[in-house]
Structure formats: C-alpha cells, structure tokens
C-alpha positions in Angstrom: 8.6 -18.5 0.1 8.9 -16.0 -2.8 9.6 -12.3 -2.8 9.4 -9.6 -5.5 12.3 -7.2 -5.4 11.4 -4.1 -7.5 14.1 -1.9 -9.1 14.2 1.1 -11.4 18.0 0.5 -11.8 18.7 3.8 -10.0 21.4 4.2 -7.5 18.8 4.2 -4.7 17.2 0.9 -5.7 20.7 -0.6 -6.3 21.4 0.1 -2.6 18.8 -2.4 -1.5 20.0 -5.2 -3.9 23.6 -4.8 -3.1 23.2 -4.7 0.7 24.3 -8.1 1.8 22.7 -7.8 5.2 19.3 -7.1 3.6 19.5 -10.2 1.5 20.5 -12.3 4.5 17.5 -11.0 6.4 15.2 -12.2 3.6 16.9 -15.6 3.6 16.5 -15.8 7.4 12.7 -15.4 7.3 12.4 -18.2 4.6 12.6 -16.4 1.3 14.2 -18.8 -1.2 13.1 -17.4 -4.6 13.4 -13.7 -5.6 11.7 -12.2 -8.6 13.6 -9.2 -9.8 11.2 -6.8 -11.5 11.9 -3.6 -13.5 9.3 -1.7 -15.4 9.7 0.4 -18.5 7.1 3.1 -17.9 4.2 3.4 -20.4 5.2 6.9 -21.3 8.6 5.8 -22.6 7.8 5.1 -26.2 9.0 1.8 -27.6 9.3 3.2 -31.1 12.0 5.8 -30.4 14.5 5.3 -33.1 17.6 3.3 -32.3 16.6 2.5 -28.7 15.3 -0.8 -27.3 14.5 0.1 -23.7 13.6 -3.5 -22.7 16.8 -4.8 -24.0 18.9 -2.1 -22.3 17.1 -2.8 -19.0 17.6 -6.5 -19.3 21.3 -6.0 -19.8 21.6 -3.6 -16.9 19.7 -5.8 -14.5 22.1 -8.8 -15.1 24.6 -7.6 -12.4 21.8 -7.5 -9.9 20.8 -11.0 -10.9 24.3 -12.2 -10.2 24.4 -10.5 -6.8 21.2 -12.2 -5.7 22.3 -15.6 -7.1 25.6 -15.3 -5.2 23.6 -14.8 -2.0 22.0 -18.2 -2.5 18.6 -17.4 -4.0 16.8 -18.7 -7.1 16.2 -15.7 -9.3 13.8 -14.9 -12.1 14.0 -11.6 -13.9 11.0 -9.7 -15.3 11.5 -6.7 -17.6 8.0 -5.4 -18.4 6.3 -2.3 -19.7 3.4 -0.5 -18.1 2.6 1.5 -15.0 5.3 0.5 -12.4 3.2 0.0 -9.3 0.5 -1.9 -11.2 2.9 -4.2 -12.9 4.9 -4.9 -9.7 1.7 -5.7 -7.9 0.4 -7.9 -10.7 3.6 -10.0 -10.8 3.5 -10.4 -7.0 -0.1 -11.6 -7.1 0.6 -13.9 -10.1 3.6 -15.7 -8.6 2.0 -15.9 -5.1 4.7 -13.8 -3.5 4.9 -13.6 0.3 6.6 -10.3 0.2 7.3 -7.3 -2.1 10.3 -5.1 -1.4 10.7 -1.6 -2.9 13.3 1.0 -2.1 12.4 4.6 -1.4 14.4 7.7 -0.5 11.3 9.3 1.1 10.4 12.9 0.5 10.2 16.3 2.1 7.0 17.2 4.0 5.9 19.4 1.0 6.5 16.6 -1.5 4.6 14.1 0.7 1.4 15.8 -0.4 2.1 14.9 -4.0 0.8 11.5 -5.4 3.0 9.6 -7.8 5.9 7.6 -6.3 5.9 3.8 -6.9 6.4 3.1 -3.2 3.4 5.2 -2.2 1.1 3.8 -4.9 2.1 0.3 -3.9 1.4 1.1 -0.3 -2.1 2.1 -1.3 -3.0 -0.8 -3.4 -0.8 -3.8 -2.6 -2.4 -7.2 -2.0 1.0 -8.6 -0.7 2.9 -7.6 2.4 5.1 -4.7 1.4 8.5 -3.6 2.7 9.4 0.0 1.9 13.2 -0.1 2.3 14.4 3.4 3.2 17.4 4.7 1.3 19.5 7.7 2.2 17.7 10.8 0.9 20.5 13.2 -0.2 23.6 11.1 -1.0 24.9 10.8 -4.5 25.8 7.2 -3.8 23.1 6.2 -1.3 23.0 3.2 0.9 20.2 1.8 3.0 19.3 3.7 6.2 19.0 0.5 8.3 21.3 -2.4 7.5 18.9 -5.0 9.0 15.3 -5.4 8.0 13.8 -7.2 10.9 16.2 -7.1 13.8 14.3 -4.4 15.9 10.6 -4.2 15.0 8.1 -1.5 16.0 4.6 -3.0 15.8 1.7 -0.6 15.8 -1.7 -1.9 16.5 -5.3 -0.5 16.7 -6.4 -4.0 17.7 -8.4 -4.4 14.4 -8.5 -7.6 12.4 -6.0 -6.2 9.9 -3.6 -5.3 12.8 -3.9 -8.9 14.0 -3.0 -10.1 10.5 0.1 -7.9 10.7 1.1 -9.4 14.0 0.9 -12.9 12.6 3.8 -12.1 10.3 6.0 -12.5 13.4 5.5 -16.3 12.9 8.2 -16.0 10.3 9.8 -12.7 11.1 10.8 -14.1 14.5 13.7 -15.9 12.9 15.4 -12.5 12.2 13.9 -10.5 15.1 15.7 -9.8 18.3 13.7 -6.9 19.8 10.2 -5.7 19.4 8.3 -2.6 20.7 4.5 -2.9 20.6 2.6 0.4 20.6 -1.1 1.4 20.7 -2.2 5.0 20.3 -5.5 5.9 22.0 -7.6 8.6 20.4 -10.6 10.7 21.6 -12.8 8.5 19.5 -11.8 5.3 21.4 -14.3 3.8 23.9 -13.6 4.2 27.6 -11.2 1.5 28.9 -12.8 -1.6 30.5 -11.5 -4.9 31.7 -12.1 -6.3 28.2 -10.4 -3.6 26.2 -7.6 -2.3 28.4 -4.8 -1.4 26.1 -1.9 -2.3 28.4 -3.4 -5.8 29.1 -3.9 -6.4 25.4 -0.4 -5.4 24.5 1.0 -7.5 27.3 -0.8 -10.5 25.9 0.8 -10.0 22.5 4.2 -9.3 24.2 4.0 -12.7 26.0 3.7 -14.5 22.6 6.8 -12.8 21.3 8.8 -13.5 24.5 8.0 -17.2 24.0 10.1 -16.9 20.9 12.9 -15.2 22.8 12.2 -11.8 21.4 12.9 -9.0 23.9 9.7 -7.0 24.0 8.4 -3.8 25.4 5.0 -2.2 25.3 3.9 1.4 25.1 0.4 3.1 25.1 0.2 6.7 23.9 -2.5 9.2 23.3 -2.9 11.5 20.3 -2.6 11.4 16.6 -1.7 7.8 15.6 0.9 8.6 12.9 2.6 11.3 15.0 2.8 9.1 18.1 4.1 6.1 16.2 6.8 8.2 14.6 7.7 9.6 18.0 8.2 6.1 19.3 10.3 5.4 16.2 12.6 8.3 17.2 12.8 7.0 20.7 13.6 3.3 20.1 15.3 3.4 16.7 13.7 0.3 15.1 14.9 -1.2 11.9 11.3 -1.5 10.6 7.8 -0.3 11.5 5.2 -3.1 11.1 1.6 -2.1 10.6 -1.6 -3.2 8.9 -2.5 -1.1 5.9 -5.9 -0.5 7.6 -8.2 -0.4 4.6 -10.9 -3.1 4.3 -11.5 -2.7 0.6 -9.6 -1.6 -2.5 -11.5 1.7 -2.5 -10.5 2.6 1.1 -6.9 1.8 0.4 -7.0 4.4 -2.4 -8.1 7.1 -0.1 -5.6 9.6 1.1 -4.6 10.3 4.7 -4.4 6.8 6.2 -1.9 6.2 9.0 0.0 3.6 7.0 0.5 6.1 4.1 1.7 8.7 6.5 4.2 6.2 7.9 5.5 5.3 4.5 6.0 9.0 3.6 7.4 10.2 6.9 9.2 7.3 8.7 13.0 7.5 9.1 13.5 3.8 8.6 11.8 0.9 6.9 8.1 0.3 6.9 6.4 -3.1 6.4 2.7 -2.9 5.5 0.4 -5.9 5.7 -2.8 -5.5 3.7 -6.2 -7.0 4.7 -6.6 -10.6 4.0 
C-alpha cells in the first residue's frame, strides 16, 4: 500500500513526519511506500531574482525523507508547483495511493467559516481516503494531538452506501485498532424505526464484525445535529481518530459547504479520517 504525506515544511507539518508513533501506525496497517509531497504555491513567482524555491524546498525536505526511510518505508519525494490541494490530490490519484495524510492545526470557530486551508479543500475534493492529523493549535513547537492514529476509533454512520465504504476500511485498520465506538445520530428527517431499520440493531451487527477481530466495541445512538452529537461523543470517549464517509455522491456535492464531514474536519479535537464515495 502507498500513502501520500503532504507537508508545507512548517513546524506543524513537521510534527506529523517526526512522530515515530504515527509512522508505526501507517506501517501497521500495511503502508510500505510513502510519497512525500510539498507544493510551491502558484502565487510564489519562480522568477524572483536569486531565489529557486523548488531547489530550496527539495533541500529542506531531505531531512524528512531520511526520517521516513529510517522508519523502514520506501520514499519518493515530489516538489511541485501549483495549487496545493489540487497537486496533492493529483499525485495521490496518479500513484494509486490508499491514503493521504495532511497535518492541520485546526481553526477558531470564526475562522472555520473561511475557505482556504489545504486540509479543508482536500476534505471537500479528495478521491482517496484522507487523514487530517491534528496538530497542537497554539504551540510554537507543536506536536501531534494524538500520538496514535488508529488505536481508538470513533466511527460515525448514517447507514448510507458511503458510510459502509468507510466501515470497510476496518479491514486494514484493524491491525492497529484496539477500541472502536460506533455512533449513529437520528434526526427529525429520519423515518420511524422499524424492525428493518432499528439503529441499535444495525450498529450491533457492525460491532459484532469488529469484535470478531478482537476490537473492543461499544455502540451509541443519539438524536440531534449529526456533527454536534458526533463531537459530543468524541469529547466523551477521547478517540484517536474519527472515521466517517465524506457523504457526497458527486464532485459537485463535495464542493458544497456545510457537510457533516467538513464540520468534523474543522471542529474535531483529534484526527479525522474521511473516506470519499467509491
């Protein structure tokens, strides 16, 4: 399996790369080859006198390359120019990556209304499962908020096809997962419960599959706003990563604002793993 690890060479993105536990988690789920990607933004002019931005980035990224090689991965470095989220997404699709990892400090509630960060644009448009690795927000020398990526998973489902696709990632995440909380949020728009669509029963069926893999599993059904309730469960159970389908069924829908997955990327305390529609 291959992964894309995106970096802007900032202290925040360095925290992901230099966290030994995060790299071990990637190895444990079957990642063998990491493509380290850094993008020189299009608005940084190549012709500025005396400055070769690509060369400077390639020199700076070498220490990250050595760290990843020392952890036992094959590494390929991409220093490219363009719009960061588009180039990262394009490289992931070209190499057939199983996973894209990007660090994010998160933002304040006010800033969450502003479009622009690479992590959030990737969350809207990715064609590859995406991990937004949460970095400490205020620290001058930040570290990752959760040392482990997959140890304690919070899986949120609306029982859609896309949510089922997200659940299937446990087929390889299970090698690094010890605990899982499965949550469904009922809303006023949902149909009345019947024997065929009882939320507790459906979650219990999923939990049984995880318990066959020796993953300690609990279920929870809530009522209210999906993003708010999922984040309330995050506060209660302290998972290392929230796992959720990205919900859209087309590129256009994934570009629209206000989806549950986008709210989670912006507001979650820990990591978020998004699985786009097949």
